[in-house]
N, C-alpha and C positions, 0 to 999 in steps of 0.2 A: 639383483635386479629381479622384479618379480616375473612370473611367467607369461603374463600378458605383454610385458614390456619386450621381453625376448622375442616372443613370437613376433610381435609387431615389428621389431627390426628386421629380424629376417624375412619376414614376407611383405614389407612395405611397400618393395618393387613390384612383387606380383600384384599386391592389392592395387596399388596406383593407377594401372594398367583397367582394373575394372571400376574404378572410380571416375564419375564424370568430372572433369574440370570445370569448375563454376564458370557458366558465361559462354562453353561451348556449347553446340547444337548436338547433345546425345540423345540417345532414344529416351524418351519418357517413360517414366513409371506405368506400369498397366493402370489401365482407369475402369471402372465399375462398367463403362459402355462396352467391354470386350475389346478393348485395345485400339478402337477406332481413333487416328489422329485427328486432331483439331485443327481447323484452319489455322494457319500460322500469321495470319493479318487480323485474327478476330479481336474485335475490341471489347468484345463481352467479358463479363467477370467469369472467374472460373467457377464451376459447378461446385453447389453447397452440398451435394448429397454426400452420405456416408460412404467411406472408402470400403471397397470391397476386404473381406478377411485376408488374402493372401498378399495385398498391397500392405495394409496395416503390418503385417508380420514381417515382412522384409523391411519395413520402416524402423520398426521395434528394434529387431536385429540389428541394424546399424547403428542405433540409439545405444545399446546395451553395448557392443563392443567399443563405442566412442568413450562411454564413460568407463569403461574399464582401462582404455588407453589413458585417459586423462588423470586417473588414479595414479597409473604408473609414469605419470610426466612425459608420457610420448605425445606431446599437443599437436605436433604435425599431422600424425597419423589421425589422432581425436578428430581435428577439425575436419578433415576428409570424409572422416566416416558420417559426422553429425551432417555437413552438406548432402552428403548422399541420402541419408534417410530424409532429411527435409524435402528433397526431390520428390521422393514417395510421398510424403504426409508434412506439406506446408503449412499445417495448422496446428501441429503437436508443439505447444508451449513449453510444457513442463520437461519432456523429456528431449525435444528437438532444439526449441529456441533458448530456452535458458540453459539447458546443457552445454550448447557451443558458447554461449556467454561465459558461464564457468570456466570452459577450457580456454577461452580467448583471454579470459583475464588472468589466470595461471600463467599462462604463456607470456603475456605482456609483463606480470611482475617479476619475470626472469630476464627482464630487460631486452626482451626481443619486440621490435618496433613494428610497424605496418610495410614499409619498403613498396617496392614496386607491384607487389601482388595487391595492396589495396588500392593503388593507381589504378591498374589495370580492371580491379573488379567494378570500380567505379565507372569506370569508361565502358565497360560491357553493360553495366546497368541502364546507362544512358543510352546506349545504342538499342537495348531490347526496349527501351519506354517508348523511343521514337516508332518502332515496330509495332507497338501496341500489345507485346508479348509480356505482359503483367508478371506472369510466374517466373518467366527468365530473369525478368529485371529484379524480382525479389531474391533471387538465388545469387544471381551476381551481386548486388547490393551486401547480401549476409555474408558473402565470402571476404569482400572488401572489409565489411565490420568486423569480422573474425581477426582481422588482423590489427584493427585499430579500434577497439571496443569501448572506448569512452569518447568517441566521436559522434556530436551532438549532432551535425547536419546528416550524417548517415543514418542515425536512428531515425530523424524526421523524414529522410527518404523512405527508410522502409515502412515508418507510419502509414505514409501515403499510398504507398503500393499496396500493404495490405488491405488498405480501406478502398483502394480500387477493386481490389478481388472480392471483395465483401469478407474479409477474413477480418472481422470486426473485434474480436477479442484479440487477435495477434496484434491488429493495429493498436488498441488500447494498451497493449502491454509494453509495444515499444514506444508509445506514445508517454507514458508514464516514466518509463527509463530515461526517455530524452529530457523529460520534467525535471529529473532528479538531478541527472548529469549538468543540466544548462544551469539550474542554481548555483552549482559550485563554481560556474566561471565569471569573470569581471563583467561580461556583457550578456546577461540572461536574455534569451529569445522568448519574447511573447507568443509568438507563434505556435510553439510546442503546447503552452496550455489553451490556448483558444480552440484549436484545431481539436485537442484533448476533450475539451467541453464539447464540441460538437458532437463528438462521438459517446460521450457519456449520456448528453440529452437524447440521442436516437436510443438509446438502450433504457432509456427513463431512468437513467440513475442521475436524479435531479441534485443530489446533495453534492456528490462528486464533481457536477459540472460546475456548482457555485464553489466550490473548493479550487477546482483549477481556475474561474474566473479570477478568484481572489489572488492568487498568484500573479495572474496576467496584469492585475490592476498594480500590484505593487510593482512591476516590472515598468509599468507605462501608467502612472496616476492621471495623466492629460485624457487619455481616451474616455470619454464619458460613454460612449456607446456600450462599452464594457460594463461600467456601472448600471445602465438601465437593462442590460441584458440580464445581470447578476440578480438585480431586484424581482425580475420576473421568475427567473430559475427558483429562486429563494422561496417563492409562494408556492410554486410548485412544490417544492422539496417540502415544504411545511405538511404534506398529505402522508409522507411517509411515517411521519410520527403521531398521525390521526388527528391533526390540527386543519379540521375542516372548518373551522371558524375564521371569521376577518383576520387578515394580517396587515396590520397597520402601520409596522414600523420597520424598515431595512435593516435598522440596527440589531434587529431580533435575529435575523438569518444570518446576515455578514459581518463578521468582526474586523472587517478593516477599516480603522478609525479614521485613517487618512481621507477614505472616500466617504465614509458613513458621516463625518462632519459636513461634507458639502451635498449629500444627498437629500432630497426632498422626501417627506414623508407621503406614502402611496398607500393607497386601499386598494387590497386585490382579492377577489374572491374565487377560491377553487372550490366545487362543489363536487358530491359523490356521484353525479350524473356525467361529469367528465371525467371522471376515473373509470367509471362503466363503460363510456365511449371507447376509451382507449382499450378497454379489454376486449370491446367486440371489434376492433381494428386487428389487434393482436392475433386474437382467436381465428378471424379470417384468414390471415396472413400464415398460420400454423396449418390449418386447415386446407392452404392450397399448397402446402410443401410440408406435408406431416413428417417426415425425415430428418428436418432441418433441427440439429441441435441448438444452436444460435438463437431460433424462433422459440423453441420449447422455452430457453433459458429467460427470454424476454417476456413470456407471457407468464411464465412462472413469478417474476418478480412483481408483476402485475397485480396477480393473484394474491400474493403476500401481503400489498399493500392494500387490497380490498379486504383483508381479513381471512381469505380462503386459504390458509397455511397449508393442509392437508393437500389440497389440489396442488399448490404449488410444489411441495415435497415430491409428489408422485411426478411431477413433469419433470423435476430435475433428476430424479432418481431414473427416468426413461433415458434421458440424455446421457447420463452416467452409464448405464448399462450398454447403451448404443455406442459411445466412442470410449469408455474407460479412461476419460481424462478427469483428473484430479478437481479442475476448476469449478465441475458441477459438484462435485461433495462441497468443495470449499462454500459455495454459495448455499446450499444445503444448511450447512453450519452456520453462516451468516443469519440465515432465517430461524433458525433455532435460539441463536444468540439473542436475536431482537425479541424473541417471544419471552425471554426471561426478562429481560429489560422492561417489556411492557407489564409483564405480571408485577413485577417489582414496583414499577411506576404506580400502579393502581394500588397496591397495599400502601406504600408510604401516602398517598392521598388518604386512603382511609383512616391510618392511623394519625395524620395531622387533624383530622375532623374529630377522630375519638382517640385521644392521647392515652388514654387509660385501659385501651383493650390489650391486656398482656396476650391473649391468643393470637391476636394480630402481628404483634412483635415477634412471638415464637415462630408463626408461619413465615414472616420476612426473613428471619435467621435460618432457617432450615433451607428454604429456597436460594437466599445468597449463598449457602454452603454447596449446593448441590451447582449451581451456576459456576461459582469459581472451581468447583472440581472438573466439570465439563469445559470450560473455557481453557483451563489449564491443559488438559488433553489435547483440545484443539491446537492450540499455539505450538505445542511440542511436536503434534504431527506437520505442521505446516513448515516449522523451522528446518525439519528434516526434508522436505518436499522442495522449499526455498532456501537454503543455507546462507547465500549471500543477500538474501533480502533484510535489510536493516529494520524496517517498518515492523516486519514479521518477530524481529528477535527483540524490539523495543517492547510490544505487547506482550510478549513470551515472559520478559523479564517482569512487567506488571503482574502478572499472574503469579509468578513465581514469589513475589515480594507477598502479595496477598495470602499464599499459602505458608509463609515463614521460611521459604527455600532460599535464604539471604544469600548463601555462597553461590548457588546457581544464580541467582537474580544478579550479583554483581558481576559475573562474566558476561551475562545477557548486555546489561547495560553499558559495561566497556567496551563490548563489541559496538553496540548502537551509536556511541559517540562518534563513528565515523562518518554518520550520516549529518551533514551540515542543518537538515531540518530538525533533526531529534537531539542535537547535542546537548543543547541546554537543558532540556527535560531530562536528559539519561544523566546528566551530571547531578540533578536535583535528585532524582532517585537513586544514583549510586550513594549521595550523601545519607540519604534515609536508611540505605542497607547497612552502611559502617555505623551508623548513629544506632541500628536496632540490634549490632553485634558488639555496642559499646565501644566501639573504636572512633572515639569522639575526635581525636586528632585528624585522622584520616576523613571522618565527616566534614570536620570544619574547610580542609583542603578543598572538596569537592564544591561546597557551597561558594565558597569565596571564589574559585574560578569560573564557575556559573556567573556569579555577579559581575564579574571583570568583563565576561564577554557579552552581558546583555546588557544592552541598553536603555530597555525599557523597564524604568524602575518603579512605576506607579499601578501597571497593570497586572492581573493577579498572580502569573508569574513571578515577575519581580518581586511582588509583595512576599510571595511564599517562600522564596528564596532567602530574603533578609530576615524572614520569621523563623526560619528554619536554624539559619545562621546564629542568631540571637539565643536561640535556645541551645544550641549547642556550647555557646560561650556560658551560659548560665550554667549548665550542667557541670562545666568543668571547673566552675567557681570563680570565673571572669566575669565579676558584677561590671566593671566598668565597662566593658566591650558588650557586653549584654545590654547595659541600659543604652548605649550609644545606638545599637542597631533597632531596639525597640522604639526610641524614642524617633529614630527616622520615619519608622511604618506610623505612628501617633500623629506625626505631623502630616502625612498624606492622608490616613483613614483611621479615623479614632475609632470607628466601631469595627476595625477588623480583628475576627477572632477575639482573644482573651488579651489583646497586647496591652490594653491600657492598664488592666489589673496587674499585669505581670512587672509591668514597669513602675507601678505604683508600690507594690510589694518589695522590688527589689531596691528601690531607693529608701524605703523605710528602713530594710535589713541593713543596707550600706551605711545608713545615718547612725544606726544604731551598734554598729560593728558587731553584729552577730556572727558572721562569718558561716553560718550554717552551710551545708551544699545540700541541694534539693535533690530528691530522687529521682531517677531518670524518667523521663516521659518521652516517647517517642514522637518525631515530628509530624506533623499533619500533612495529608495531601489534599490539595483544593477539591473539595467535594466529599470529603470524609465527614 
């Protein structure tokens, strides 16, 4: 038994006396206002001011001890400590809410269910909600969620409660979890994505809002209001990529074919003046509340879109220094990655106009190498921060694959197959990793598994899977199977990559009975 486990078991009775039971009215953590009690019936949101250093220190101490208890499989003690820390600092996503979720999932994986405590937590949350005590509601619901960490209803209640408290980042985090979990259920809940879209829009994250609405549309294709709202947000999202020109077709922004087929073409014009107006509003909001890190982040995002990257990074650095929360560094890294993409996009446009410019191609190669190295470091760091986030694990796998770290990429993609949203893409990338290692039978198995599970044969991913499988058969000398799969693609899209040429060459070789085995060639990714 590890040291912390022994201490925890010996002292758990003593600790339990000092840990407030979720939902009971124990003394609140010291507040920056000097400890003055807040009115119990207040309907106002919690203060968004920065925590006093001593309060943050108490929260961090609880989270650190809770993490150690979790590592030692002392989950009950860990949950108590996480809840105590969240009473002090309910806005800490990484160390608090995410740490509690990790502890709760590990507990659940040992076959321990929610039981009576989960039901009591929900009841306490409902009672606190009636009294308008939103912070108590949040903590009570979180205690219930710790006993049932895959409960979508609880996640949505936590999202709504955090939103009432104006803990927008916390609300979005719970909303994203609810969205991931509801997609795994037989009857996904549309409201998880529509509410998430509301919050994304409030943070000027328009493309994220479009993506959330796309999921809602898939759940309920009959809701025409979602279609219209997604079109409007798609136009606003175009500003993020510097597209200030007219956006004439919803197809360019929302890739939901079922809805796009019935959507009318609209012309939406967004101008630089509108983005500037948004900046003035966000600047005024921050001036009125200069210590608010959430408002710093919103203004930083706007500044990045306006092209004022240095000012955006400065604002986020201030928020990071003030709170110590990793999410602000993560947003800074997002901006830096976007800058790499912008620079490479411009170089590609120049090369397209002047294809003989060797200097431009050399510059592109250098910047691409720097980008790949930077992004690999970033996603390795994020994976350590968020070890249970399958989206980050998938993105890390892509960067490992780019770097030629195929063994590490295989581990990442095998992990990300657990996420239903990324399962097919993960299988595709696993096949490419095995192919690069010349493990052709294993690559074949991954591509075949993905094709069996993916119904859309004619979309880009469907064609890529079949193309990669055909090349895997080809490299193994199985011309008959390769020809069959190349033929499927040719009948769907004659101009897809070099498939027509490959099909013609293989048929000639088969007719002449040459039997020569071609040299290995790595499968291609869409966009390579």
